[in-house]
N, CA, C and O atoms as CSV, one atom per row, in Angstrom:
chain,resi,resn,atom,element,x,y,z
A,1,MET,N,N,55.955,79.568,168.010
A,1,MET,CA,C,55.158,78.715,167.156
A,1,MET,C,C,53.745,78.590,167.724
A,1,MET,O,O,52.762,78.731,166.997
A,2,LEU,N,N,53.652,78.326,169.014
A,2,LEU,CA,C,52.343,78.130,169.635
A,2,LEU,C,C,51.495,79.397,169.548
A,2,LEU,O,O,50.289,79.319,169.314
A,3,ARG,N,N,52.112,80.557,169.732
A,3,ARG,CA,C,51.354,81.814,169.612
A,3,ARG,C,C,50.861,82.015,168.188
A,3,ARG,O,O,49.745,82.491,167.981
A,4,SER,N,N,51.683,81.656,167.199
A,4,SER,CA,C,51.287,81.828,165.799
A,4,SER,C,C,50.064,80.992,165.459
A,4,SER,O,O,49.112,81.494,164.860
A,5,VAL,N,N,50.085,79.703,165.841
A,5,VAL,CA,C,48.944,78.848,165.508
A,5,VAL,C,C,47.727,79.195,166.348
A,5,VAL,O,O,46.595,79.018,165.898
A,6,ALA,N,N,47.943,79.685,167.561
A,6,ALA,CA,C,46.804,80.103,168.385
A,6,ALA,C,C,46.103,81.307,167.779
A,6,ALA,O,O,44.904,81.496,167.981
A,7,ARG,N,N,46.835,82.115,167.043
A,7,ARG,CA,C,46.235,83.272,166.369
A,7,ARG,C,C,45.517,82.876,165.096
A,7,ARG,O,O,44.801,83.691,164.514
A,8,GLY,N,N,45.695,81.613,164.642
A,8,GLY,CA,C,44.993,81.147,163.456
A,8,GLY,C,C,45.878,80.925,162.252
A,8,GLY,O,O,45.377,80.584,161.181
A,9,LEU,N,N,47.174,81.108,162.393
A,9,LEU,CA,C,48.075,80.905,161.266
A,9,LEU,C,C,48.180,79.409,160.977
A,9,LEU,O,O,48.472,78.629,161.884
A,10,PRO,N,N,47.950,78.996,159.738
A,10,PRO,CA,C,48.085,77.574,159.397
A,10,PRO,C,C,49.527,77.102,159.617
A,10,PRO,O,O,50.467,77.891,159.517
A,11,LEU,N,N,49.688,75.835,159.911
A,11,LEU,CA,C,51.014,75.280,160.179
A,11,LEU,C,C,51.983,75.525,159.028
A,11,LEU,O,O,53.168,75.773,159.251
A,12,THR,N,N,51.475,75.455,157.791
A,12,THR,CA,C,52.345,75.656,156.629
A,12,THR,C,C,52.912,77.074,156.582
A,12,THR,O,O,53.968,77.296,155.991
A,13,LEU,N,N,52.228,78.027,157.195
A,13,LEU,CA,C,52.722,79.403,157.247
A,13,LEU,C,C,53.389,79.711,158.576
A,13,LEU,O,O,54.302,80.534,158.630
A,14,ALA,N,N,52.953,79.069,159.638
A,14,ALA,CA,C,53.538,79.300,160.959
A,14,ALA,C,C,54.989,78.830,161.013
A,14,ALA,O,O,55.818,79.446,161.683
A,15,ALA,N,N,55.294,77.752,160.315
A,15,ALA,CA,C,56.666,77.224,160.331
A,15,ALA,C,C,57.661,78.248,159.775
A,15,ALA,O,O,58.592,78.625,160.487
A,16,PRO,N,N,57.497,78.715,158.518
A,16,PRO,CA,C,58.474,79.698,158.015
A,16,PRO,C,C,58.426,81.023,158.775
A,16,PRO,O,O,59.444,81.708,158.870
A,17,ALA,N,N,57.264,81.397,159.319
A,17,ALA,CA,C,57.177,82.635,160.100
A,17,ALA,C,C,58.027,82.530,161.363
A,17,ALA,O,O,58.436,83.545,161.927
A,18,ASN,N,N,58.291,81.309,161.802
A,18,ASN,CA,C,59.098,81.085,162.991
A,18,ASN,C,C,60.491,80.549,162.653
A,18,ASN,O,O,61.196,80.046,163.528
A,19,GLY,N,N,60.880,80.656,161.390
A,19,GLY,CA,C,62.245,80.360,161.001
A,19,GLY,C,C,62.577,78.907,160.736
A,19,GLY,O,O,63.752,78.540,160.722
A,20,ILE,N,N,61.563,78.062,160.522
A,20,ILE,CA,C,61.828,76.660,160.202
A,20,ILE,C,C,60.985,76.239,159.011
A,20,ILE,O,O,60.065,76.954,158.612
A,21,THR,N,N,61.293,75.090,158.447
A,21,THR,CA,C,60.495,74.587,157.330
A,21,THR,C,C,59.304,73.811,157.875
A,21,THR,O,O,59.299,73.359,159.020
A,22,TYR,N,N,58.312,73.673,157.033
A,22,TYR,CA,C,57.126,72.894,157.418
A,22,TYR,C,C,57.516,71.439,157.683
A,22,TYR,O,O,56.987,70.813,158.602
A,23,ALA,N,N,58.434,70.902,156.884
A,23,ALA,CA,C,58.884,69.515,157.075
A,23,ALA,C,C,59.550,69.349,158.439
A,23,ALA,O,O,59.347,68.336,159.108
A,24,THR,N,N,60.339,70.330,158.852
A,24,THR,CA,C,60.984,70.276,160.166
A,24,THR,C,C,59.939,70.311,161.272
A,24,THR,O,O,60.038,69.574,162.252
A,25,LEU,N,N,58.947,71.164,161.111
A,25,LEU,CA,C,57.871,71.249,162.103
A,25,LEU,C,C,57.159,69.905,162.233
A,25,LEU,O,O,56.925,69.427,163.344
A,26,CYS,N,N,56.819,69.302,161.108
A,26,CYS,CA,C,56.121,68.011,161.138
A,26,CYS,C,C,56.984,66.924,161.773
A,26,CYS,O,O,56.489,66.116,162.559
A,27,ALA,N,N,58.262,66.904,161.435
A,27,ALA,CA,C,59.156,65.894,162.002
A,27,ALA,C,C,59.261,66.062,163.512
A,27,ALA,O,O,59.205,65.083,164.257
A,28,TYR,N,N,59.413,67.299,163.961
A,28,TYR,CA,C,59.521,67.567,165.399
A,28,TYR,C,C,58.217,67.200,166.112
A,28,TYR,O,O,58.236,66.609,167.192
A,29,ARG,N,N,57.103,67.554,165.506
A,29,ARG,CA,C,55.798,67.226,166.094
A,29,ARG,C,C,55.623,65.716,166.201
A,29,ARG,O,O,55.070,65.228,167.187
A,30,ASN,N,N,56.087,64.971,165.201
A,30,ASN,CA,C,55.969,63.515,165.225
A,30,ASN,C,C,56.894,62.872,166.257
A,30,ASN,O,O,56.593,61.800,166.780
A,31,GLN,N,N,58.016,63.525,166.547
A,31,GLN,CA,C,58.979,62.984,167.505
A,31,GLN,C,C,58.642,63.332,168.948
A,31,GLN,O,O,59.003,62.592,169.864
A,32,ARG,N,N,57.954,64.449,169.161
A,32,ARG,CA,C,57.697,64.941,170.510
A,32,ARG,C,C,56.204,65.024,170.772
A,32,ARG,O,O,55.539,65.962,170.334
A,33,LYS,N,N,55.680,64.033,171.494
A,33,LYS,CA,C,54.253,64.010,171.796
A,33,LYS,C,C,53.842,65.233,172.620
A,33,LYS,O,O,52.747,65.765,172.433
A,34,ASP,N,N,54.711,65.678,173.527
A,34,ASP,CA,C,54.379,66.853,174.337
A,34,ASP,C,C,54.200,68.093,173.460
A,34,ASP,O,O,53.309,68.904,173.710
A,35,PHE,N,N,55.038,68.242,172.441
A,35,PHE,CA,C,54.903,69.373,171.527
A,35,PHE,C,C,53.647,69.219,170.673
A,35,PHE,O,O,52.930,70.194,170.447
A,36,ALA,N,N,53.377,68.009,170.201
A,36,ALA,CA,C,52.176,67.768,169.391
A,36,ALA,C,C,50.923,68.109,170.193
A,36,ALA,O,O,49.984,68.705,169.665
A,37,ASP,N,N,50.912,67.730,171.467
A,37,ASP,CA,C,49.766,68.048,172.321
A,37,ASP,C,C,49.637,69.558,172.544
A,37,ASP,O,O,48.535,70.104,172.495
A,38,ALA,N,N,50.762,70.226,172.787
A,38,ALA,CA,C,50.740,71.677,172.991
A,38,ALA,C,C,50.282,72.397,171.729
A,38,ALA,O,O,49.551,73.385,171.803
A,39,LEU,N,N,50.709,71.904,170.579
A,39,LEU,CA,C,50.303,72.485,169.307
A,39,LEU,C,C,48.795,72.339,169.106
A,39,LEU,O,O,48.116,73.294,168.730
A,40,ALA,N,N,48.281,71.141,169.358
A,40,ALA,CA,C,46.839,70.902,169.221
A,40,ALA,C,C,46.047,71.786,170.184
A,40,ALA,O,O,44.992,72.312,169.829
A,41,GLN,N,N,46.559,71.944,171.397
A,41,GLN,CA,C,45.877,72.780,172.387
A,41,GLN,C,C,45.885,74.250,171.960
A,41,GLN,O,O,44.884,74.947,172.124
A,42,ALA,N,N,47.002,74.721,171.417
A,42,ALA,CA,C,47.083,76.109,170.958
A,42,ALA,C,C,46.115,76.359,169.812
A,42,ALA,O,O,45.460,77.400,169.765
A,43,ILE,N,N,46.024,75.417,168.897
A,43,ILE,CA,C,45.092,75.550,167.774
A,43,ILE,C,C,43.656,75.606,168.301
A,43,ILE,O,O,42.867,76.447,167.871
A,44,ALA,N,N,43.324,74.712,169.227
A,44,ALA,CA,C,41.962,74.677,169.788
A,44,ALA,C,C,41.626,75.965,170.528
A,44,ALA,O,O,40.512,76.477,170.412
A,45,LYS,N,N,42.580,76.489,171.284
A,45,LYS,CA,C,42.338,77.748,172.004
A,45,LYS,C,C,42.110,78.898,171.028
A,45,LYS,O,O,41.251,79.750,171.254
A,46,GLY,N,N,42.879,78.917,169.946
A,46,GLY,CA,C,42.703,79.961,168.942
A,46,GLY,C,C,41.343,79.883,168.271
A,46,GLY,O,O,40.692,80.902,168.041
A,47,VAL,N,N,40.922,78.665,167.961
A,47,VAL,CA,C,39.604,78.483,167.342
A,47,VAL,C,C,38.514,78.931,168.307
A,47,VAL,O,O,37.562,79.606,167.914
A,48,GLU,N,N,38.661,78.555,169.562
A,48,GLU,CA,C,37.655,78.937,170.562
A,48,GLU,C,C,37.580,80.455,170.721
A,48,GLU,O,O,36.489,81.015,170.819
A,49,LYS,N,N,38.726,81.117,170.745
A,49,LYS,CA,C,38.761,82.574,170.864
A,49,LYS,C,C,38.039,83.235,169.693
A,49,LYS,O,O,37.244,84.156,169.886
A,50,ASN,N,N,38.318,82.762,168.476
A,50,ASN,CA,C,37.674,83.347,167.301
A,50,ASN,C,C,36.190,82.995,167.223
A,50,ASN,O,O,35.392,83.773,166.701
A,51,LEU,N,N,35.830,81.842,167.733
A,51,LEU,CA,C,34.420,81.471,167.764
A,51,LEU,C,C,33.640,82.409,168.688
A,51,LEU,O,O,32.486,82.733,168.408
A,52,LYS,N,N,34.256,82.841,169.778
A,52,LYS,CA,C,33.605,83.802,170.680
A,52,LYS,C,C,33.331,85.121,169.970
A,52,LYS,O,O,32.297,85.751,170.195
A,53,VAL,N,N,34.258,85.536,169.111
A,53,VAL,CA,C,34.062,86.770,168.345
A,53,VAL,C,C,32.840,86.622,167.435
A,53,VAL,O,O,32.019,87.532,167.323
A,54,ILE,N,N,32.739,85.475,166.797
A,54,ILE,CA,C,31.597,85.231,165.910
A,54,ILE,C,C,30.305,85.189,166.719
A,54,ILE,O,O,29.296,85.763,166.311
A,55,GLU,N,N,30.336,84.516,167.852
A,55,GLU,CA,C,29.142,84.452,168.691
A,55,GLU,C,C,28.722,85.843,169.158
A,55,GLU,O,O,27.529,86.145,169.202
A,56,ASN,N,N,29.689,86.695,169.508
A,56,ASN,CA,C,29.368,88.067,169.907
A,56,ASN,C,C,28.758,88.840,168.748
A,56,ASN,O,O,27.838,89.633,168.948
A,57,ALA,N,N,29.259,88.620,167.543
A,57,ALA,CA,C,28.706,89.304,166.375
A,57,ALA,C,C,27.269,88.858,166.130
A,57,ALA,O,O,26.451,89.639,165.643
A,58,LEU,N,N,26.957,87.602,166.466
A,58,LEU,CA,C,25.582,87.117,166.291
A,58,LEU,C,C,24.602,87.830,167.224
A,58,LEU,O,O,23.394,87.831,166.984
A,59,GLU,N,N,25.128,88.431,168.283
A,59,GLU,CA,C,24.290,89.176,169.231
A,59,GLU,C,C,24.230,90.668,168.908
A,59,GLU,O,O,23.617,91.441,169.643
A,60,SER,N,N,24.862,91.067,167.815
A,60,SER,CA,C,24.926,92.473,167.445
A,60,SER,C,C,23.534,93.033,167.171
A,60,SER,O,O,22.611,92.309,166.799
A,61,GLN,N,N,23.412,94.346,167.367
A,61,GLN,CA,C,22.169,95.038,167.045
A,61,GLN,C,C,22.037,95.240,165.535
A,61,GLN,O,O,20.937,95.445,165.020
A,62,ASP,N,N,23.160,95.181,164.839
A,62,ASP,CA,C,23.167,95.381,163.389
A,62,ASP,C,C,22.778,94.061,162.710
A,62,ASP,O,O,23.500,93.068,162.798
A,63,GLU,N,N,21.641,94.073,162.041
A,63,GLU,CA,C,21.139,92.856,161.401
A,63,GLU,C,C,22.094,92.342,160.333
A,63,GLU,O,O,22.237,91.130,160.170
A,64,ASN,N,N,22.755,93.243,159.597
A,64,ASN,CA,C,23.695,92.847,158.562
A,64,ASN,C,C,24.876,92.081,159.173
A,64,ASN,O,O,25.307,91.072,158.615
A,65,ILE,N,N,25.392,92.541,160.292
A,65,ILE,CA,C,26.500,91.853,160.961
A,65,ILE,C,C,26.039,90.480,161.456
A,65,ILE,O,O,26.760,89.492,161.316
A,66,ARG,N,N,24.854,90.424,162.027
A,66,ARG,CA,C,24.327,89.124,162.496
A,66,ARG,C,C,24.191,88.146,161.340
A,66,ARG,O,O,24.589,86.987,161.465
A,67,LEU,N,N,23.642,88.586,160.230
A,67,LEU,CA,C,23.441,87.727,159.075
A,67,LEU,C,C,24.769,87.240,158.502
A,67,LEU,O,O,24.934,86.050,158.235
A,68,ARG,N,N,25.712,88.156,158.315
A,68,ARG,CA,C,27.018,87.759,157.775
A,68,ARG,C,C,27.751,86.812,158.716
A,68,ARG,O,O,28.405,85.874,158.260
A,69,SER,N,N,27.652,87.042,160.009
A,69,SER,CA,C,28.308,86.154,160.981
A,69,SER,C,C,27.695,84.767,160.949
A,69,SER,O,O,28.407,83.763,160.982
A,70,ALA,N,N,26.368,84.714,160.885
A,70,ALA,CA,C,25.685,83.419,160.836
A,70,ALA,C,C,26.042,82.669,159.557
A,70,ALA,O,O,26.287,81.463,159.578
A,71,MET,N,N,26.068,83.401,158.441
A,71,MET,CA,C,26.424,82.759,157.171
A,71,MET,C,C,27.861,82.240,157.206
A,71,MET,O,O,28.132,81.116,156.783
A,72,TRP,N,N,28.774,83.060,157.711
A,72,TRP,CA,C,30.167,82.627,157.797
A,72,TRP,C,C,30.274,81.373,158.647
A,72,TRP,O,O,30.979,80.427,158.295
A,73,PHE,N,N,29.565,81.376,159.774
A,73,PHE,CA,C,29.650,80.249,160.701
A,73,PHE,C,C,29.176,78.951,160.053
A,73,PHE,O,O,29.875,77.940,160.130
A,74,VAL,N,N,28.023,78.956,159.427
A,74,VAL,CA,C,27.522,77.704,158.854
A,74,VAL,C,C,28.349,77.263,157.651
A,74,VAL,O,O,28.559,76.065,157.461
A,75,VAL,N,N,28.820,78.201,156.838
A,75,VAL,CA,C,29.632,77.830,155.681
A,75,VAL,C,C,30.950,77.199,156.120
A,75,VAL,O,O,31.421,76.251,155.492
A,76,HIS,N,N,31.546,77.713,157.187
A,76,HIS,CA,C,32.858,77.221,157.617
A,76,HIS,C,C,32.790,76.055,158.594
A,76,HIS,O,O,33.779,75.339,158.754
A,77,THR,N,N,31.673,75.845,159.242
A,77,THR,CA,C,31.578,74.698,160.145
A,77,THR,C,C,30.839,73.529,159.514
A,77,THR,O,O,30.991,72.390,159.955
A,78,GLN,N,N,30.043,73.796,158.489
A,78,GLN,CA,C,29.291,72.751,157.789
A,78,GLN,C,C,29.435,72.920,156.281
A,78,GLN,O,O,28.432,73.076,155.585
A,79,PRO,N,N,30.657,72.894,155.762
A,79,PRO,CA,C,30.857,73.178,154.335
A,79,PRO,C,C,30.179,72.171,153.412
A,79,PRO,O,O,29.790,72.515,152.296
A,80,LEU,N,N,30.037,70.946,153.867
A,80,LEU,CA,C,29.393,69.942,153.026
A,80,LEU,C,C,27.968,70.350,152.667
A,80,LEU,O,O,27.486,70.047,151.576
A,81,HIS,N,N,27.307,71.028,153.577
A,81,HIS,CA,C,25.900,71.383,153.370
A,81,HIS,C,C,25.688,72.813,152.876
A,81,HIS,O,O,24.697,73.095,152.203
A,82,PHE,N,N,26.624,73.728,153.209
A,82,PHE,CA,C,26.362,75.130,152.931
A,82,PHE,C,C,27.375,75.829,152.031
A,82,PHE,O,O,27.094,76.921,151.538
A,83,ALA,N,N,28.538,75.236,151.802
A,83,ALA,CA,C,29.545,75.909,150.981
A,83,ALA,C,C,29.123,75.883,149.521
A,83,ALA,O,O,28.464,74.943,149.077
A,84,ARG,N,N,29.494,76.897,148.788
A,84,ARG,CA,C,29.110,77.006,147.376
A,84,ARG,C,C,30.004,76.196,146.455
A,84,ARG,O,O,29.634,75.955,145.306
A,85,ASN,N,N,31.156,75.776,146.917
A,85,ASN,CA,C,32.098,75.116,146.029
A,85,ASN,C,C,31.911,73.601,145.997
A,85,ASN,O,O,32.850,72.869,145.684
A,86,ARG,N,N,30.752,73.144,146.306
A,86,ARG,CA,C,30.469,71.721,146.270
A,86,ARG,C,C,30.215,71.292,144.823
A,86,ARG,O,O,29.454,71.937,144.103
A,87,VAL,N,N,30.843,70.223,144.413
A,87,VAL,CA,C,30.713,69.735,143.047
A,87,VAL,C,C,30.274,68.286,143.094
A,87,VAL,O,O,30.883,67.465,143.779
A,88,GLU,N,N,29.224,67.979,142.371
A,88,GLU,CA,C,28.773,66.603,142.267
A,88,GLU,C,C,28.924,66.164,140.825
A,88,GLU,O,O,28.532,66.883,139.906
A,89,ILE,N,N,29.486,64.999,140.627
A,89,ILE,CA,C,29.674,64.473,139.277
A,89,ILE,C,C,28.923,63.156,139.200
A,89,ILE,O,O,29.147,62.249,140.002
A,90,THR,N,N,28.035,63.063,138.233
A,90,THR,CA,C,27.270,61.829,138.061
A,90,THR,C,C,27.294,61.427,136.591
A,90,THR,O,O,27.676,62.200,135.713
A,91,GLY,N,N,26.880,60.216,136.365
A,91,GLY,CA,C,26.772,59.729,134.999
A,91,GLY,C,C,25.454,60.178,134.388
A,91,GLY,O,O,24.813,61.104,134.885
A,92,ALA,N,N,25.062,59.530,133.326
A,92,ALA,CA,C,23.821,59.869,132.631
A,92,ALA,C,C,22.625,59.712,133.565
A,92,ALA,O,O,22.523,58.720,134.287
A,93,ASN,N,N,21.728,60.683,133.550
A,93,ASN,CA,C,20.502,60.674,134.348
A,93,ASN,C,C,20.764,60.502,135.839
A,93,ASN,O,O,19.946,59.918,136.550
A,94,GLY,N,N,21.905,61.010,136.318
A,94,GLY,CA,C,22.202,60.953,137.748
A,94,GLY,C,C,22.746,59.626,138.228
A,94,GLY,O,O,22.938,59.435,139.429
A,95,SER,N,N,22.995,58.719,137.327
A,95,SER,CA,C,23.523,57.418,137.737
A,95,SER,C,C,24.991,57.557,138.128
A,95,SER,O,O,25.647,58.523,137.739
A,96,PRO,N,N,25.509,56.602,138.891
A,96,PRO,CA,C,26.920,56.675,139.277
A,96,PRO,C,C,27.834,56.611,138.064
A,96,PRO,O,O,27.494,56.015,137.042
A,97,LEU,N,N,28.972,57.220,138.191
A,97,LEU,CA,C,29.956,57.158,137.112
A,97,LEU,C,C,30.626,55.789,137.109
A,97,LEU,O,O,30.922,55.224,138.161
A,98,ALA,N,N,30.851,55.283,135.944
A,98,ALA,CA,C,31.612,54.044,135.806
A,98,ALA,C,C,33.064,54.440,135.592
A,98,ALA,O,O,33.365,55.339,134.808
A,99,ALA,N,N,33.943,53.774,136.282
A,99,ALA,CA,C,35.358,54.113,136.157
A,99,ALA,C,C,36.181,52.848,136.018
A,99,ALA,O,O,35.802,51.778,136.494
A,100,ALA,N,N,37.280,52.991,135.375
A,100,ALA,CA,C,38.217,51.878,135.228
A,100,ALA,C,C,39.622,52.427,135.361
A,100,ALA,O,O,39.903,53.564,134.985
A,101,ILE,N,N,40.473,51.619,135.890
A,101,ILE,CA,C,41.869,52.006,136.008
A,101,ILE,C,C,42.689,51.006,135.210
A,101,ILE,O,O,42.567,49.795,135.395
A,102,ALA,N,N,43.504,51.514,134.341
A,102,ALA,CA,C,44.374,50.656,133.545
A,102,ALA,C,C,45.811,50.988,133.900
A,102,ALA,O,O,46.188,52.155,134.004
A,103,ILE,N,N,46.595,49.957,134.081
A,103,ILE,CA,C,48.002,50.145,134.403
A,103,ILE,C,C,48.816,49.599,133.242
A,103,ILE,O,O,48.697,48.432,132.870
A,104,TYR,N,N,49.626,50.449,132.691
A,104,TYR,CA,C,50.484,50.048,131.587
A,104,TYR,C,C,51.911,49.937,132.106
A,104,TYR,O,O,52.510,50.927,132.526
A,105,LEU,N,N,52.437,48.745,132.074
A,105,LEU,CA,C,53.809,48.527,132.500
A,105,LEU,C,C,54.721,48.541,131.284
A,105,LEU,O,O,54.341,48.068,130.213
A,106,PRO,N,N,55.913,49.077,131.447
A,106,PRO,CA,C,56.826,49.101,130.293
A,106,PRO,C,C,57.265,47.681,129.938
A,106,PRO,O,O,57.422,46.822,130.806
A,107,GLN,N,N,57.453,47.466,128.660
A,107,GLN,CA,C,57.920,46.156,128.222
A,107,GLN,C,C,59.404,46.035,128.515
A,107,GLN,O,O,60.147,47.016,128.487
A,108,LYS,N,N,59.815,44.815,128.797
A,108,LYS,CA,C,61.241,44.580,128.989
A,108,LYS,C,C,61.933,44.794,127.658
A,108,LYS,O,O,61.393,44.477,126.598
A,109,ASP,N,N,63.127,45.332,127.733
A,109,ASP,CA,C,63.891,45.498,126.496
A,109,ASP,C,C,64.222,44.136,125.917
A,109,ASP,O,O,64.709,43.248,126.618
A,110,VAL,N,N,63.960,43.986,124.666
A,110,VAL,CA,C,64.251,42.729,123.981
A,110,VAL,C,C,65.615,42.869,123.325
A,110,VAL,O,O,65.832,43.747,122.490
A,111,ILE,N,N,66.520,41.999,123.713
A,111,ILE,CA,C,67.863,42.027,123.135
A,111,ILE,C,C,67.838,41.179,121.877
A,111,ILE,O,O,67.572,39.979,121.945
A,112,PRO,N,N,68.108,41.773,120.749
A,112,PRO,CA,C,68.050,40.994,119.508
A,112,PRO,C,C,69.175,39.942,119.507
A,112,PRO,O,O,70.308,40.210,119.906
A,113,THR,N,N,68.825,38.783,119.061
A,113,THR,CA,C,69.823,37.711,118.965
A,113,THR,C,C,70.289,37.615,117.523
A,113,THR,O,O,69.524,37.845,116.587
A,114,VAL,N,N,71.537,37.276,117.368
A,114,VAL,CA,C,72.113,37.132,116.031
A,114,VAL,C,C,72.303,35.650,115.782
A,114,VAL,O,O,73.009,34.960,116.517
A,115,GLU,N,N,71.669,35.187,114.752
A,115,GLU,CA,C,71.822,33.772,114.416
A,115,GLU,C,C,73.050,33.603,113.537
A,115,GLU,O,O,73.248,34.318,112.555
A,116,VAL,N,N,73.858,32.644,113.921
A,116,VAL,CA,C,75.075,32.369,113.155
A,116,VAL,C,C,74.857,31.061,112.421
A,116,VAL,O,O,74.465,30.050,113.006
A,117,ALA,N,N,75.112,31.106,111.166
A,117,ALA,CA,C,74.933,29.895,110.351
A,117,ALA,C,C,75.984,28.863,110.727
A,117,ALA,O,O,77.127,29.234,110.992
A,118,PRO,N,N,75.637,27.586,110.759
A,118,PRO,CA,C,76.588,26.539,111.139
A,118,PRO,C,C,77.831,26.527,110.265
A,118,PRO,O,O,78.912,26.201,110.757
A,119,LYS,N,N,77.722,26.863,109.008
A,119,LYS,CA,C,78.887,26.842,108.110
A,119,LYS,C,C,79.927,27.869,108.561
A,119,LYS,O,O,81.129,27.621,108.468
A,120,GLN,N,N,79.465,29.014,109.047
A,120,GLN,CA,C,80.410,30.032,109.491
A,120,GLN,C,C,81.219,29.526,110.675
A,120,GLN,O,O,82.418,29.791,110.754
A,121,ILE,N,N,80.603,28.816,111.579
A,121,ILE,CA,C,81.300,28.301,112.743
A,121,ILE,C,C,82.332,27.265,112.311
A,121,ILE,O,O,83.470,27.268,112.781
A,122,GLU,N,N,81.917,26.382,111.412
A,122,GLU,CA,C,82.870,25.360,110.938
A,122,GLU,C,C,84.043,26.005,110.241
A,122,GLU,O,O,85.176,25.568,110.443
A,123,ASN,N,N,83.827,27.027,109.427
A,123,ASN,CA,C,84.916,27.673,108.701
A,123,ASN,C,C,85.875,28.360,109.672
A,123,ASN,O,O,87.081,28.398,109.432
A,124,GLU,N,N,85.344,28.902,110.763
A,124,GLU,CA,C,86.213,29.601,111.719
A,124,GLU,C,C,87.070,28.638,112.501
A,124,GLU,O,O,88.145,29.021,112.962
A,125,ARG,N,N,86.635,27.392,112.671
A,125,ARG,CA,C,87.400,26.400,113.409
A,125,ARG,C,C,88.627,25.933,112.621
A,125,ARG,O,O,89.639,25.574,113.223
A,126,HIS,N,N,88.559,25.930,111.330
A,126,HIS,CA,C,89.651,25.391,110.497
A,126,HIS,C,C,90.655,26.413,110.273
A,126,HIS,O,O,91.653,26.160,109.598
């Protein structure tokens, strides 16, 4: 498991690749602090290793490789500022959107009552 995540495999894919479910991995990680720490360390080491590759590419003699590496780095480390998939939603003329939440609860079932005329009750008693 640790080797898989150190190579960059997301936890959701590392779990089945190692023969367990993602839910089992999460439960085990939550129960064992030592495993959670080892997992975090493996992920960090993998990120650091791949970051070195990117840094080396930034030193390349090939300008195209340097440019693509720099673009990849800023898009993936600062997505809020550089990623293309940013979506802003505003109201009219850039004003904030007004929102409301309505909760509809089901009505209790109404049990119909049957009214019995007093004469019917008296007749049944006799």
